[in-house]
N, C-alpha and C positions, 0 to 999 in steps of 0.2 A: 685661248689659242696657244698651241705649243709649236715651236719650230725646232727641228732636229737636224744637226749636222753629223755625218759619219766621217770620221777620219780613219781611213783604212791603211794600216801599216802591214806591208807584205815583204817577205824576204826575197831578194833577188840574187843572193849568193849565200853560200854556207861556209862557215868556218870549220874546216875539217879537223876532227880530233880522231886519229885513226881513220875509221870510216864513219865519222860522227856527223850529226845533224845540228850541232849547236850553231845557231844562226842569229846574227844581229837583225835589228828591224830597219827596214827602209820604208819610207812613207809616201802615201798618195792620198789626196783628199777626194772623197766621194760624197755627193749631196743626196740626202734622202728626206722626204717629208715636204712640207709647204713653207714658203717664205714669201715676203713681199716682193723681193727681187734678188736674184743671184747672178752675178756677172764676174767674169774673169778679170782680175787686175793685172796679173802677169802669169807666167807659166806655172809658178809654184803656189799661188794663193788666189783665193776667191773672196769677193766682198759679199758679206751676208747682211741683208737688210731686214730689220724687225721694227715693229711699232713699239713705242714707249708704253710700258705697262703690261706687255705680253710676256709670256713665259718662254725663255730661251733654254734649249737643251742642246748641249754639245756632246757628242759621243765619239770617243776615240777607239776605233777598232784596230787592234794590234795583232801582229804576227811576229814570230820569233821564238826560239827555243834556247833556254828555258823561257817560260811565260814572262813577258816584260812587265815592269811596274810602270804605271802611267801617272804622270804629274801634270797638272794644269797650272799655268801662270798667266799673267796678263800685264800688258803695258798700256799706257794711256792712248797712244796713237801711232807710234813708230817703233821700229826695232831698236833705235838708239835710246829709247826711254828705259829707265830702270825698272826691273821687275818688282812686283809687289812683294812685300815681305811674307805674306801668307800664300800658301800653296794648297791645292786640293789633290789628294792622292786617290783618284778614282777614275774609272773609264768614262763616267758620265758626269758632266758639269751641268747643273740645273740652276737657273737664275729666275726666281719668281718676280714678276712685276719689274722687268728690267728698266733702268733709268738711263737718261742720256749720258750721265757721267760714267756709266758702265760700258759705253762703247769703246772700241779700241781693238788692239790685236791680241788674240788669245793664242797661247802656245800649248801644244800637247807634246810632252816629252816622254818617250818610251825607252826604257833602259832595262836590259837584262844582264848587264855585266859582260856581254860578248861584243867585242868591237866597239864602235862609236855609237853613242845614243842617237836615236832618230828624233828629230824635232820638226814639227809642222805647225803652221799657223793659220788662223782664220781671222779675218778682219770683220768685226761686227759693227755695222752702221745702224745706229738707233734713230728712227724717224719720229718726228714730233712736230706739232704746230700749236703754239700758245695762242691765247686770246690777244689780239692786237691792242696797243695803247694809242689813243688819239689825243694829241695835244694841239692847242691853238696858240699862235704867236702873232704879234703885231710888230710893225716897224717901231724902232726904238723911241721915236719922238713922242709917243703918246701911250705909254704902257700903264699909266695910272688912271685912265679914264675909259669911257665906253668906246666901242668900235664904230666910228663914224664912216660915212660914205666915201670920204676922200682918202681913206687909209687902205693900206694893203695888208692882207691877212694871210698867214701861212698855216695850213692844217697839216700837221706832221703825224704820220701813222708808222708805228714801229712794231715789229714782231720778231720773236725768236722762233726759228724753224729749221728743220732739216728734212728734206732738201730746201733750197731757197724758195721762198713763197712768191706767188704772183699776186699783184695788187689790183683791185678794181675800186674806183671812186664812183659814188653815186650821189646825186642831188635829188632828194625825194626817192622815187623809185626808178629814175632814169640814170643810165650810166653816163658819166661825164667823158666826153671825147675832146681832147685838146685841139684836134684839127677842126672841130666844128664850133669852138667857143674861143674867141679872141681874148676873153677876160680871164682866162685861167692858164696856168702852166703846171705841168706834172713832171717832176724830175726826181732824181735820186741824189741826195746830198753826199758830199765827201766826208770821210772821217766820222762816221756814225757807228755806234755800237748796235749790233743786230742789223736787221734789214729795215730800211726806211724808205718811204715814198712821201714826197711833199706835194700837196695841192696848194698852189699859190693863186689867191684871188686878188686880182689887180684892180686897185681903185674901186672899192666895194660898190656894187650896184644894188638896187632894191631887191632884185631876184636872188642875190647872193645870200640874203638872210633867209636861210632854209635849213632843212634837216639834211645832214651829210652822213654817209655810211662809207666806212673803209672795210672792204671785204678782202680777205687773204685766203689763198688756196695753194695746196701742194699737189693739185691735180689728182686727188683721190688716191695718192700713193699709200699703200698699206691700209686702204679704206679710211684714211683720215679725212673727216668732213671739213668743209670750209668753216672759217670763223669770221666774225664781223664785230664792229663796234660803231656806235652812232653818236653824233653830236649835233645839238641844235644851236645854230649861230643866230644871234639877235643883235639889235643895236644897243642892248644893255650888257652884252658879254664883256666881262672884265676880269683881270687876274686877282688873286686873293691878297689881302693885307690883314695883318694881325698885330695885337699888342698884348703884353703880359701885365698881370695885376701886381707883379713884384719886380724888384730890381734884378739886375743880371746875376748878382751873387746873393744868396740867402744863407745866413748863419744862424743855426738853431741849437738848442740844448737837446741832449738825448731824452726821449720820451715825449717830446712835443709833437703836436699835429701840424701838418703843413698843407695849406690850401693854395693852389696856383690856378688861376683862370687865364685861358688863352682866348681873348676876345677877337672875333672876326669883324673887322671894320670895313671891308670892301670885298667884292668878288661876286660874279654871277657867271654860271650857275652857282648856287650856294656851295661854298667849299666844304670838303670833308676834313675834319680835324682829328689828328692822331697824336699820341704821346709815345715817346721812346726814351731810352736811357743809354748813356755810355759811361763806363763800360758795363756790359752785361744787360740783361733784360730788366723790365720794371720789377720792383719788389713784389712778392706774393701778396703783401698787405695793401698794395696800391689799388685805389679805386678810380676809374675813369668814368665820369658822367658827362658825356658830350665833350665840351671844351674845357671841363674842369678836372683837375688832377688832385686827389686827396691822398695824403700819406699819413697813416695813423701811427702814433708812438714811434717816431723814427729812431733808428739805431745808427751807430757809425758806419755799419755796412750799407746803409741806404744812401750814403753820400755819392755824389757824382753829378754828371751833366744831364739834365732833363731837357728833351727837345720837343717843342710843339711844331707840328707841320700842318699847314693848310693847303689842300690840293683841290682844284676844280678843273684841271687839265687845260687851263688858260694861262699862258705865260709860264713863268717859273713858279714852283711851289714857294710859299711864304714860310720861313723858318725863324724861330726864336729859341734861344738856349737860356737855361737857368742853371747856375752852379750852386748845388745844394751842399753846404758844409755843415757837418754835425760836430759840435765841439767835443774834444777828448783831451785828457791829460793822463800821462803815465810815466813811470821810470824817472823819478826825480833823483838827480845825483849831484854831488859836490866835489870840488877839487881844492886842495891847498897847495899853492905854488910858492916856494921860498924865492928869495931874490935871485932871479935867473942871471943877472949880470955878475953875480959873485960866485956862481956855480955852487950855491949852498943847497944842502939837503935837509936843513933843520931850521927852526925858528931862532933868530938872533936879534937881540936888541940893536937898534940903530940901522937895521936893514929893512928893505921893503918886503911886504907879504901880500899875496893876492888870494882872495877867496872867490871861487866861481860856483855858479849854480845853473843847472840845465835841466829842462824837462822836455820830453817828447810830447808835442801838442799839435792839435789841428783846430783852427789855423794857428800856425806858429807865430805869426806877426801880431796876433791879438792878445798874446800872453802879457800879463803885468807882473813884474818882479818887485818885491818890497823887501828891504833889508832892515834888520833890527839888531841892536847891540844891548845885551842884557834887558831885552824887552822894550827898549825905546827905539823909535824909528830913526834910521840913519839918514842924514842929509849931507850933501856935498860940503866938504870943508877942505882946509889945506892939508889935513892928515888923512882924511877919508874921501876917496874918490869913487863915485858910482859910475859904472859903465852899463848902460842899458843893453847894448849888444857889443860884446868884447870882440874886436877884430882878430885877436890872437887865438880865439877859441872857436869851437864849432858854432855854426850859425844858430842864433837864438839863445846864446849863453850870456847871462848877466854876471858881472864881476864887481867885487868891492876891493879896491886897492888901499892897503894901509901903508902910508909913507913914513919912512924913518921911525920904525916901531919903537914905542915907549911902553913903560910898565902900565900906563893907563889903558893901553890897547889890549891888554890881556883880559879877555872877556868871552862870553858865549854869544856867538853871532847866529842869527836865524835868517833863512831865506824863505819867503812866503810867495807862492805862485797862485794866481787866480785869473779867471776871465772876468773883467769888470762887467757888472750887471747880469751875470749868468748864475744859474742855479747849480752849475757844476762845482762840486766841493773843492775848496782850495787845498793845496798841498804845501807841506812845510818840512824843512830840514834844519837841524841845529848842529853847529860846529863849535866845539870848546877849544879856544886858543889859550894855552898856557905853556910854560916851559916844560912841564912834565906830561902834558896831554898830547904832544905831537912829537913823533920820532920816526925815523926811516925804518921800513920793514926789513926783516931777515928771513929769507926763504930757504927751506931745507927739506930734503927727502928723508924720511925716517930710516934708521939703519935696517938694511936688508930689503928696503923698498925700491932700490934702483932697478932691480929686475923682478918682475912679477910673473910667475908661471901659473897657468891655469889650463885645465883640460877643455878641449873644444866642447861647447854647449854649456859650460859652467859660467859663473859670475866672477867678476874681478873688480877690486878697488885699487885705483891708482891714487897715491896720496902725496901732496905737497903741502907742508905746514908753514904758516907764518909764525915763527918762534918769537919774534919781537916786532915792534912797530905799532904806533898809535897815530890815528885810528887804523885798524886792520883792513886792508883792501880785499876785495874778492879776488879769486884766482881764475885766470883764463887758460883753458886747455886747447891745444891744437896739435896736428901732426907735424913732425919735423920736415917731411917731404911736402912741399908746398902744393902739389897737385892732388894730394889725398885729402878727402873730407873726413870729418869725425864720424863715428858710427851713427850719430843722429842725422847725418846728411848735411850738416852745417860746417863752415870752416872753423868756428870757434864755439866753445861751450863754457859758460860762466858757472863757477861753483862758489858758494859763499864761504865754505869751510875748507876748500882745497881738495876735497875728495871727489874723484871722478868714478862713478859707478857704472860698470859695463855689464850688461846682461846677455846671456846666450851668446857667448863669445865664439867667433868663427876664426878660421885660420887667416882670412884676408884682413882681420883686424890686428894681426901681429905686426909689431914694429916699434919705433921710437916715438914717444909723446913728449911734447913741450908744455911746461906749466910756467905762467908769468903772472906777476902782480898787475892788477888793472890800474890804469892811470886815473881812475875816479874813485870816489868814496874813500879817499885817503890822500897821501902826498903825491903831487904830480911831479915825480922825479924819474930818473932813469929806472927802467923796469928791472926787477929781480927775476932771474930765470933759472930753471932746473929741468932735468930730463929724466924720464922713466921708461924703461924697456918692457914691453909686453911680450911675453913668450907663450905662444899657444901650443899646447901639446895635443897631438892627435894620433890615433892608431895607425899602423902601417898601411900604406897604399900598395895594393898587390895587383899583379897581372899574371894570368887572366882572372877576372872576377868569376866568369863561368866559361867552360869549354866542353864541347861535345867531342868525346874521343871514341873512335871506332877502331877495332883491332880484331884480328883472327884469334880464335881460341888457341891456347898453348903456345903463344908467342910472348917474348919479353916486352914489357911496356914501361916507359919512364914518364912520370908526371912531374912537372917543374912549376913551382910557384915563386915568381920573381918579386922581390921587394923593391918598389920604385922609390918611395920616400917614406920617412918615418921621423917623428919628433916626440920623444928623443930617439936618436938613431939606434941606440942599444936595444937589442931584442932580448926578451927574458924567457920566451918559451916558443917551441914549434911542436905541433902535434898533428898527426894524420888520423883521420877517421874514415871507416867504410860503412855506409848505411847507418851512421850514427854511433857505431862502436869504434873504440880506439884500436888502432893497428899496433900490434906488438912489434917493436923495432928498437934498435940501439938508439941511445940518446943522440940527437942530431947536433952537429956543430952550428952554433948560433951565428957564426961569422960567415957561413957559406949559404948559397942559395938552396932553399928547401927542395928536396927531391925525394920521390918514392919510386923504387924499382921493384917489379914483381912480374910473375907469369900469369897472363890472363887465362882463366878457366871458367867453365859455365857456372861454377859455384861462387865465383868472386866478381861477377858483373855487378854493377851498381853505382851508387853515388859516393865519390871520394871527396873529402874535405880536408884542406890544409889550413890549420888555425895558427896564425902568427901573432904574437903578443909583444907589446912593450908596456912601459909603466902607464901609458895613457889609455890602453885598451887593446882589443883584439879585432883582427880582420881575418877574412878567409878567402881562399880560392876553392871553387867548386868544380869538380870534373864529373861529367856523366859518362862513365866508362861502360862500353857495351860491345858485344860481338854481334849485335843486331844490325842488319844491313841498313844502309841509308834509304830514305824514301825514294820511290820512283818519281819521275817527272813526266806528266802527260804531254804529249805532242799535239798541239792544237791546230796545226797547219796541214793536216792530211788532205790531199786533194780528193774531192769527191768521195768522202768516207761512206756515204749512203748508197745502198744498192736496193732497188725495188724488187720485192719478192711477190709471189702469187698470194692471193687471199688478203689483199690490203695490208701486207706485212712488209717490213724492210729489215735489212741487216746494216750493221755499223762496223767499220774497220777501225778498231781502237788501237792507237799507237802510243808508245811511251819509250823513255830511255831510263837506264838505271844509273844513278849517281854513284860514282867511284865503286864499282862492284868488286874491285880487288882489295878493298880496305878490310873486308870481313870474310867470313867463311863462304865457301862456294854457294851461289844461289842456284837452287835446283828447280824452282818453279814459282808460281804466283797464285795467290787466292784472289778470285774475282767474284764480287757481289754485285748483283743487278737488282734494283728496286724501282717499282713504278708507283708514283703518287703515294709514297710512304706506306705501301702495302708490304706483303711478305717478301723477304729477300730470297733471291735465287743465287746460291753459291756454287762455284765451280773452281776446281784446281787446274791451272794451266801448267802442263808438264813440259819443261824445256828439253827433255830427252838427252840430258848430258851435255848440252851446249850452253856454256856459261856466258852470261851477258858481257858485252864489251862496253867500255866507257864511250858514251856518245852515240852508240849504234842503236837504231830504231828496232824495237820489238813490236810485233803486231799480233792481234787476235781479233777474229770476226765474231761479233755478237749477233746471233740470228733470232728470228721469230719475234721481232719488235713490231708493235702495232702502230700503223700510220694513223694520226700524226702525233702520237704521244711522245713525251720525253721521259727519260729514265735517269736515275742516280746510279753512278757506277763507282765502286770502291775497289782499290787494288793494293795488295800488300805482297812484298817479296818473301820467299821462304828459303831458309838455309837448313842444313842438317840438324842444327840445334834449336833454332828459334824462328818465329815469324816476325817480320818487320811491321812498322806502323802503316795503317791504311791512309791512302790519299783518295780524295773524292772529287768528282766532277759530274756535270750534267751533260748528257748527250741529247741532242734534239734532232728531230726529223727535219731535213731541209731539201727543198727541190734542187736538183742539179742545174747548173748553168747550161750544160749541154744535154741534149736528150739522150737517155741511156738506151742501150741496145735491147729494147723490150717492146714488143708490139702492143702491149696493153697499158703502157704508161701515158699519163696525161699530166698537165700542170694543174694541180689543185690549189695552188697558192697557200700551201701549208707552212711555208717558211717566209720570214720577213723579207727575204731577197726576191720573192715572188718570181722565181725562175728567170731572172734577168729582165722582166718587164720594168718599165719606167713610166713616170708621169710626164705628160707633154707640158712644157713650160709656157706654151703660147695659148693654152686654154684658159677658161674662167675658174674652174675648180678641179679637184682631184677625185679619182676613184679611191675608195676606202676598203681596206682589208678587214674582214669581220667574221666572227662565228657566233653560234648561239650563246656562248658564255660571255661575249663582249657586247651583247645587244644593249642599247639604251633602254632602261625600263620604262621610260616615258614615251617611247616611240609609238607611232600609229600602228595598230594591229591590222589595218586594212591594206597594207602594202609591204613589200619586201618578203624574202623567204624566212622561214623559221630555222632551217638548218641548211647545210651545204647539200650538194646534189646527192651524196651518198646517204644522207639522213642522220649523220652523227653530229652530236653537239660540239665536239672538238674540232670538226672539220671547218676549214676557212673557205671563203669565196670573196670576190670583189664586187662592190656595188656603188651606186651613186646615191647620195642622200639628197632628197628633194625638199627637205624642210628649209626654213629660213636660215641664212639670208639668200638662199637661191631664188632666182627669178626665172620666169618662163623664157626658154630659149638659151639659158646658160648651158655651156658645153664642157664635158670632161672627157679627156682622151687618155687611153692607156696604150703604150707602145710596146710591141714585142721586141725581143732582141733582133739585131740585124742579121739577116740570113744571106750568106755569100753564095750566090748561085754559080759563081765561076768555079767553085770547087766540086760541082756536081754536073755530070753529063746527062743530057736528055736522051730520050729514046732514039733509036737509029732512024735517021731521016727526019728528025724533028729538031728545030732550032731552039725550042724552049722546053724547060723542065716543068712538068705539071706538079702541083702541090695540092694536098687535101687539107683544108682548114676545118676543124671540128671543135665544137664547144657546146655547153649547155647554157641556157638563158632562163631568167625568171622575171616576168613582167606582169605583176599583179597590182591592180589599183585603178581607180576611176580617173586618175590624173596622169596616167602613164604617157610619157612623151615618145621619143624615138631612140632605138638602138641601131646604130650604123656600124658596119665593118668596112674599113677602108684599106686599100692596098697602097702603101707608100713606097714607090720605087725610087731608089737613090740614083741620081745622075748629077749633072751640073746644078740643076735646081730640082729638089724633090717634088714628085708629082703624086697627088692623092686622088684616088678614084674609089667611089662607093661600089663594093662588090656584093653587099648583102645588107638588107634593112628590114626593120619591122617596127610598127607603131601600135600604140593603144594596148588595152588590157588583153592578156593572152592566157588567162586562167590562173589557178592557184598552184600549179605544179611546175617543176623544172621541165623544160623542153629542149630537145636536141636539134642542133643545126649543123650541117656540113655541106661544103661546096668546094669546087675546084678553082684554082688560080694558076695562071701561067705568066709569072713576072718576067720582064725583059732584062732585069739586072738585080743587083743586091736590093733586098726589100725588107719592109717591116709590115706587120699586120697591126692595124690601129682599131681599137674598140672605142667608139664615140657614143657617149650617152648624152641625150639632150633632154633637159628638164621640161616637163609638161606644164599645164596651166595651174596645178596645185601641188600641195605637199604629199598627197597620196600617189606618188609617182616614182618610187624607188625601183631601179633596174639593177639586176645582178647577173654575173656570169661566173662559170666554174668549169673545171676540167677541160682546159684548152689544149689542143694538140695540133701541130703543123707537121705533116709528114710528106715525104716524096712520093709522087704518084697520084693518080686520080682516086677519088673516093669510090668505095664500093656502093653500088646502087641497091641498098637494102631498105633504107627508110627515106621517104620524101618529106620535104619541109614545105608546107603550103604557105601561100601569101608572102613569099619572100622575093627579093629581087633575083636571087640565084637559087637553084635547087641542087642539093648535094646528098651524100649518103654517109655511110660509116667511115670512120677514120682508121679502122684497123688495117694494118699492112704487115707483110712478112718482115722478119727481123732485118734482113739485108737491105730493106728499102727505107730505113730510118735516115732522117737528115743528119749529115756529118758536117760540122763546122770546119772551116779552114783554120789553121793556127793563128793567122792574123786576125780573123774575125773573133776568135775566142778571146784573145788578149784585148781587142778593142772593146768587147763587151765587158770583160772583167774589170777593166781599169777606167771605163768611161765615167 
């Protein structure tokens, strides 16, 4: 099912340019098509209701000149919400399978650069009804045992819906009524999520052990059916209880299999057991077999909290969590810290020295550190102090303090890290402590390396070298501006050799970089630091990149190419080209803005390019220079452009404006091409007869001999003395006028989507459908409905009612005519009422045909409907004509009411409707009808004329 909104943008004033028609857009919302419900929220907005899962179509019909561009945006629910980042630039917004989260306010913005942009909104209300959830709760004193007679039980039914749902409780097949049963209470609790109704069973009685049903309904809104859930309450009903086969925390090695069982120890009905994980979903390798969870060959990525949940909708769900930890070790580092109390930066006898060792591990607190001196394990002594977790270092760091260092303490120290009892390989780092093996580092930037220049897109190496120092620490790189990240996206980058390699350098990477010695894998002393400047060279940035230049022939023209930025700023070359060939000119001044001056002639129209170069590369400005006139701009808001001609033909009043006609040579005419269905093109030259177009002034041309109801492609191009401009294209379509034209043989054939101002009645069951032979459903029944419209053409449209499912016998569809204002028409002399002739063709073929009624709806304080014509049952295979007189007492509408018969072979169709002033001519009789009438043909002067107020009420309704 599709729902369509039409947003009609129409101009109510014009921005005059000379005598121009440039017009901004002003908006009004008009609804067309079917919806669950449409109601006015306020003067400027309507609420549009749609069922979840259906297809929503929002169409924005715009007016304004030049043709406005349409942009759709959405907010969650109110005008104060932020717009979505994504927008759709199209007149039609289509949402397949709309979801509840897509409800909200949709905005259509139409902008053509003239005046203020027009914005209108539609609020989309998505209707839905979920399956309800029924849970059972007992008084707190006895939640672990069965439900005995002396206890009170609460049955809680919760549902998510829009609109709010209505609840019905049933015991067995009988509806529970609180007023007739003192043992129950039905109420709505406070502070609940979603909609909730509670059925309270007070002091359980034997009859309370039964089957219960909670039925929810949104009263068939949007044809959403009722939903229900059942629960069987017995004296064994109890909440779930579970226990796990493992401890709360499980630590395993990578590659191991993990088996966890969640055993249900209590609960009736039997609980349903599910497994989940946080964060993220269960691993792809996980296997769930009932209450058992199996993880094969776990990896560190499989770690996390695994949750077992048992639910039987009695009491609260039972939950147990297991924290799965997979052992990992990486990045083992060491630090050598001289005596910090003496501000020392080197090893000195008689002073303290600390050796530290750290590894990144999971779990960190299960790591075991072991220290060795020359291969022998170190134990605590007066001169060697072991710290399992050094409070002065990062958490999880082990240290070995050497007190009052002696020559005997010069040795090779080793730090060995492992998980006791684990298969994870141990890690080891060796530190050689001697007077010559440890010295502070010296950081330096190589000569000429303080500034590194590179062309944009190239590669660069920033270098900081450790010239001295043992052991040599790694180098850390960062940006000097603290808010800037490194090109890798991280704040700091570690390099083992001090070389930072940057690839595909861009101008935003230009700036100052800081290099520092790391405080680990070396001496833990004050950091050494240096800086390197990265200079990114790029070609000149020019304005304009492209420009369309129009000029009259034999006039002087100046092209200017402005240099906005350049690195390096010194230019080395400026060259001008025309159509790819260099322009002969004196050498330009590289310090001035590049310009080219010349006289435009028919032989030097073309593409001009200004190439500006520096040492980093070349950029260019491109100018499309031409004496060709600008494109025309079609005017889409012509009132009633269609005129009906004899022989089933029509003419179309094509209107357009010429953009900046004074910019080029005088426009003497236009080429007009008209093509039907991609067939041969009919070309014609429109001669302006010496009258040159003016900026913003409408030009018109009537295209005749067009066939009803076909559409045509029209192409238009301006002509000057020297050249023809580019073609613009549009499609013109036949459309029924809103007001009846002054022609005695015209009828409403429903050939246009606007169906002559007819509208669907919102109070009926279903709608009339516009159709022709080309839009037939190929699976439709061949025993009912017309093959073509009344004229016999495949392209011709008609209106019909579809009798197939889901339609039922007696369903009604009503089609309303425009409102006719009889106050603007005078009746015959001596008569108080004006007679009208209603004429139409009907098609009623099929064994299940119902009834076609024509009603007269007279507008007064309360509208009054009266049947003025009716026919029922099969009427043959051909179109038949009906005509009859009416004499309304006030403003009126004619209503065509189709009533569905007993089966699907009951399609009813109407076509070629006319309503004219005066009585019908008694030429043909219509048998077996409530009223008898004749032909609808009348003289030209007797056609109905609408009053101005009626016309606008119809147009904007």
